[in-house]
C-alpha positions in Angstrom: -22.8 -28.2 -19.0 -26.1 -29.1 -20.6 -27.5 -26.0 -22.3 -30.3 -27.4 -24.2 -31.3 -25.1 -27.2 -33.9 -22.5 -26.2 -35.1 -21.9 -29.8 -37.8 -22.2 -30.9 -38.9 -20.6 -27.6 -41.6 -18.4 -26.0 -40.8 -15.3 -24.0 -43.1 -14.0 -21.2 -43.1 -10.7 -19.4 -44.8 -11.0 -16.1 -47.6 -8.9 -14.9 -49.6 -9.2 -11.7 -53.0 -10.8 -12.2 -56.1 -10.0 -10.3 -56.9 -11.7 -7.1 -58.2 -15.2 -7.4 -61.8 -15.7 -6.3 -61.8 -19.4 -6.5 -60.2 -21.7 -3.9 -57.3 -23.7 -5.2 -57.3 -27.4 -4.2 -53.8 -28.1 -2.9 -54.2 -31.7 -3.7 -54.4 -31.0 -7.4 -50.8 -31.7 -8.6 -49.3 -32.5 -11.8 -49.6 -36.2 -11.0 -53.5 -35.8 -11.3 -53.3 -33.8 -14.6 -52.9 -35.1 -18.1 -49.9 -32.7 -18.5 -46.5 -31.9 -16.9 -45.7 -29.0 -14.7 -42.5 -27.6 -13.3 -41.7 -24.5 -11.3 -38.9 -22.6 -9.6 -38.1 -19.4 -7.7 -35.4 -17.0 -8.3 -34.0 -15.1 -5.3 -32.7 -11.6 -5.4 -29.4 -10.7 -3.7 -31.1 -7.6 -2.2 -34.7 -7.7 -1.2 -36.9 -4.8 -2.4 -39.4 -3.7 -5.2 -38.0 -4.3 -8.7 -39.3 -4.5 -12.2 -40.5 -7.9 -13.2 -38.3 -10.3 -15.2 -38.8 -11.9 -18.5 -39.0 -15.7 -18.8 -37.9 -17.6 -21.9 -39.1 -21.3 -22.2 -38.6 -23.9 -25.0 -41.4 -24.4 -27.5 -44.2 -26.6 -26.1 -44.1 -25.0 -22.7 -46.6 -22.4 -21.4 -46.4 -20.0 -18.5 -49.3 -20.4 -16.0 -49.7 -16.6 -15.2 -52.3 -16.8 -12.4 -51.2 -15.4 -9.0 -51.2 -18.8 -7.5 -48.7 -20.0 -10.1 -46.5 -17.0 -11.0 -45.5 -13.9 -9.3 -42.9 -11.4 -8.2 -42.4 -9.8 -4.8 -39.7 -8.1 -2.7 -37.8 -11.4 -2.3 -38.2 -13.5 -5.4 -39.6 -14.3 -8.8 -41.5 -17.5 -8.9 -43.1 -19.2 -11.9 -45.0 -22.4 -13.1 -44.8 -23.7 -16.6 -46.7 -26.6 -18.2 -46.5 -28.9 -21.1 -49.5 -30.8 -22.6 -47.4 -34.0 -22.7 -47.5 -36.3 -19.8 -44.1 -36.8 -18.1 -42.2 -34.3 -20.2 -38.5 -33.9 -19.4 -37.5 -30.9 -17.3 -36.9 -27.9 -19.6 -34.0 -25.5 -19.8 -35.3 -21.9 -19.2 -33.9 -18.5 -18.9 -34.9 -15.6 -16.6 -33.9 -12.2 -18.0 -33.7 -9.7 -15.2 -30.9 -7.2 -16.2 -31.7 -4.7 -13.3 -31.6 -7.4 -10.5 -28.6 -9.2 -9.0 -29.6 -12.8 -8.6 -28.6 -14.8 -5.5 -29.8 -18.3 -6.0 -32.3 -20.5 -7.7 -34.6 -22.9 -5.9 -36.2 -25.7 -7.9 -33.5 -25.7 -10.6 -30.3 -27.5 -11.6 -27.3 -26.8 -13.8 -27.7 -23.2 -12.9 -25.6 -20.8 -15.0 -25.4 -17.0 -14.8 -26.0 -15.1 -18.1 -25.4 -11.5 -19.2 -28.9 -10.4 -18.1 -30.0 -13.1 -15.6 -29.7 -16.8 -15.2 -30.2 -20.1 -17.2 -31.2 -23.4 -15.5 -32.9 -26.7 -15.8 -36.3 -26.3 -14.2 -36.9 -29.5 -12.1 -39.4 -28.9 -9.2 -42.7 -30.5 -10.0 -44.3 -28.2 -7.6 -43.3 -24.5 -7.4 -41.3 -24.2 -4.1 -43.1 -21.1 -2.8 -44.1 -22.5 0.5 -41.9 -21.0 3.4 -42.4 -23.3 6.4 -40.2 -24.7 9.1 -41.0 -28.0 10.7 -39.4 -28.6 14.1 -38.4 -32.0 15.3 -41.4 -33.9 16.7 -42.1 -34.3 20.4 -43.9 -37.5 20.9 -47.1 -37.1 18.7 -46.8 -33.4 18.5 -45.4 -31.7 15.4 -44.9 -27.9 15.3 -44.8 -26.1 11.9 -44.0 -22.4 11.6 -45.2 -20.5 8.5 -42.9 -17.5 7.9 -44.5 -14.3 7.0 -42.6 -11.3 5.4 -44.1 -7.8 4.9 -44.0 -7.1 1.1 -44.7 -10.7 0.1 -48.4 -10.7 0.9 -50.5 -12.3 -2.0 -53.8 -13.9 -2.7 -56.4 -12.7 -0.1 -53.7 -10.9 1.8 -52.6 -8.7 -1.1 -54.9 -5.8 -0.5 -54.6 -5.8 3.2 -52.0 -4.3 5.5 -49.4 -6.8 6.8 -51.1 -8.4 9.9 -48.2 -7.8 12.2 -50.3 -8.2 15.4 -51.9 -11.4 14.2 -48.6 -12.9 13.2 -47.1 -12.1 16.7 -50.2 -13.5 18.4 -50.4 -16.8 16.5 -46.7 -17.6 17.2 -47.3 -17.2 20.9 -50.5 -19.3 20.7 -48.5 -22.1 18.8 -45.9 -22.5 21.5 -48.4 -22.1 24.3 -50.3 -24.9 22.6 -47.2 -27.1 22.5 -46.9 -26.5 26.3 -50.6 -27.5 26.7 -50.0 -30.7 24.8 -46.9 -31.4 26.8 -48.8 -31.0 30.1 -51.6 -33.3 28.8 -49.0 -36.0 28.0 -49.0 -36.0 24.1 -45.3 -35.1 23.9 -44.1 -38.1 25.8 -44.3 -40.7 23.0 -45.5 -41.0 19.5 -47.9 -43.7 20.8 -49.7 -41.1 23.0 -52.0 -40.3 20.1 -53.0 -42.7 17.3 -52.1 -40.4 14.5 -50.3 -37.1 14.6 -51.0 -33.7 16.2 -49.9 -30.7 14.3 -49.7 -27.2 15.7 -49.3 -24.6 13.0 -50.1 -21.2 11.7 -51.1 -19.2 8.6 -49.3 -18.1 5.4 -49.7 -14.6 3.9 -47.7 -15.3 0.7 -50.4 -17.5 -1.0 -48.1 -20.5 -1.8 -49.6 -22.6 -4.7 -52.9 -20.9 -4.1 -53.3 -21.7 -0.4 -56.0 -19.3 0.7 -55.0 -19.1 4.4 -57.2 -16.3 5.4 -58.1 -14.7 7.8 -55.2 -15.0 10.3 -55.4 -18.0 12.7 -53.6 -20.8 14.3 -54.3 -24.5 14.1 -54.3 -27.5 16.3 -54.8 -30.3 13.8 -55.1 -34.1 14.0 -54.1 -36.2 11.0 -53.4 -39.8 10.0 -52.9 -42.0 6.9 -50.9 -39.3 5.1 -53.4 -36.4 5.7 -56.2 -38.3 4.2 -58.0 -37.9 7.4 -57.9 -34.3 8.9 -59.6 -32.6 11.8 -58.3 -29.0 11.7 -59.3 -26.2 14.0 -58.9 -22.7 12.7 -58.7 -20.4 15.7 -59.5 -17.1 13.9 -57.6 -14.1 15.4 -58.6 -10.4 15.5 -56.3 -7.5 14.9 -55.8 -7.3 18.7 -54.9 -11.1 18.9 -58.2 -12.1 20.4 -59.6 -15.6 19.5 -62.9 -14.9 17.7 -64.1 -18.5 16.7 -63.2 -21.8 15.3 -63.7 -22.4 11.6 -63.6 -26.1 11.9 -62.6 -28.3 9.0 -62.8 -32.1 8.6 -61.7 -34.4 5.8 -62.4 -38.1 5.9 -60.5 -40.3 3.4 -59.8 -37.3 1.2 -63.4 -36.1 1.2 -64.5 -33.0 3.0 -67.3 -33.7 5.6 -69.5 -30.6 5.1 -71.7 -31.3 8.0 -68.7 -31.2 10.4 -66.8 -28.5 8.7 -68.6 -25.6 10.3 -68.0 -22.4 12.2 -68.0 -22.8 15.9 -68.7 -19.8 18.1 -67.2 -19.2 21.5 -68.1 -21.7 24.2 -69.2 -24.3 21.5 -67.1 -27.4 22.1 -65.6 -29.5 19.3 -64.4 -33.1 19.9 -61.1 -34.3 18.3 -60.7 -38.0 17.8 -57.8 -40.3 17.0 -57.6 -42.9 14.2 -59.8 -45.2 16.1 -62.6 -42.6 16.7 -61.7 -42.2 20.4 -62.2 -38.6 21.6 -58.8 -37.5 22.9 -59.4 -33.8 23.5 -62.1 -31.2 23.4 -61.6 -27.5 22.5 -63.8 -24.5 23.0 -63.1 -20.8 22.5 -63.3 -18.7 25.6 -66.3 -16.3 25.5 -64.2 -13.1 26.0 -61.8 -14.0 23.2 -58.9 -14.3 25.6 -58.0 -17.8 24.5 -59.1 -21.4 24.3 -59.8 -24.2 26.7 -59.2 -28.0 26.4 -60.4 -31.0 28.3 -59.4 -34.7 27.8 -61.9 -37.4 28.4 -61.0 -39.6 31.4 -59.3 -36.7 33.1 -60.7 -34.2 35.5 -58.0 -31.7 34.6 -58.8 -28.7 32.4 -56.4 -26.6 30.4 -56.6 -23.0 29.3 -54.5 -20.8 27.0 -55.3 -17.2 28.0 -53.8 -13.8 27.4 -54.6 -10.2 28.0 -52.3 -9.3 25.0 -51.5 -12.3 22.9 -49.2 -10.2 20.8 -46.8 -10.2 23.7 -47.3 -13.7 25.3 -49.8 -16.4 26.1 -50.1 -18.3 29.3 -51.1 -21.9 30.1 -53.4 -22.3 33.1 -54.7 -25.5 34.5 -57.1 -26.7 37.3 -57.9 -30.1 38.7 -61.7 -29.7 38.0 -64.3 -27.3 36.8 -64.6 -25.5 40.2 -61.0 -25.2 41.4 -59.0 -21.9 40.9 -56.9 -21.7 37.8 -53.1 -21.9 38.3 -50.6 -20.6 35.7 -48.1 -23.3 34.7 -46.2 -21.5 32.0 -46.0 -18.4 29.7 -44.9 -18.6 26.2 -43.6 -16.0 23.7 -41.9 -16.4 20.2 -40.3 -13.9 17.8 -39.6 -15.0 14.2 -37.0 -13.2 12.0 -37.6 -14.7 8.6 -35.1 -12.4 6.8 -32.2 -13.7 9.1 -33.8 -17.2 9.5 -34.0 -17.2 13.3 -36.9 -18.2 15.5 -36.5 -17.4 19.2 -38.9 -19.1 21.7 -39.1 -18.3 25.4 -41.0 -20.4 27.9 -41.3 -19.3 31.5 -42.0 -22.3 33.6 -41.3 -23.2 37.3 -39.5 -19.9 37.9 -37.1 -20.5 35.1 -36.9 -19.1 31.5 -36.2 -21.6 28.9 -34.9 -20.1 25.6 -34.8 -22.0 22.3 -33.1 -20.5 19.2 -33.9 -22.3 16.0 -31.9 -21.3 12.9 -33.4 -22.2 9.5 -32.7 -21.5 5.8 -34.2 -18.1 5.2 -35.2 -19.1 1.6 -36.6 -22.6 2.1 -37.4 -22.8 5.8 -35.3 -26.0 6.4 -34.0 -26.3 9.9 -30.2 -25.9 10.0 -28.1 -28.4 11.7 
């Protein structure tokens, strides 16, 4: 086993930094910096509040102690280290955590238990703190679930109570949105939209500085490897009401400030494909009970609506703007991120369709 010498070395005792006030650019990776960065997370056998560990790194490596880079919570210790040299080799590090039983290391190789912790080769170029499950695509539609655990709030969520209602509501809206895209024909084939449609939520654990606040759900269109993005942010209240759309547009990796604006209820926003063709138009319902969608070339209108979105969200449709609304389906979802189980129920046509997705409760990867 390769146990590269740790001396001379630096030892760090972790302390929680203050909340970041600047937005961290997720595109800023070690590939764009004149330095090398690695990171990892060390998982506890038993979740709960514990003293912080001490990290030992070889000489030449420095711990990045800001909250977006390094932290401890009920589940794990994560850290980011840097070396001023470009393309430096992964270093052997030690985590000293004598009061904590360690379950596993993510982002490390050659893992070896020690008397007071664990030693390993730190190999992840990006600290693996994101906890997201991506479901298999349906046509052009991709669903991503961000897993949120009480006690892991960080960044802008640190000083707020865990948003239990908003988490429940946004999951229900995600799967009702999938139903809406199914009915509109975008799940039939990847060619139904020139690009990709992502339906996804928000993260309370501040992974790599992602300031995903306040709670919301997205219906996002992207292409060319996320160089082009049109992202709705349907902001949710504590009661699960949809308050507004904080719209965000990136064109060839540059934010379009004129189009990245806050849209109040009943103000429409057009979503285009790669060729600039408007494929659907969203608006927030005036009473906050949901959102509506129309598709150019079709008289049909779609509506996601709920009296209590923390319990379920219904998909309604009508043939034109004057016909009565008809409920097509009702969606609800419950996520258990400790067990790694996502349960989705869709009531459609007098039947209840139940999906149970099992995923790795540490990484979010779907289990076969």
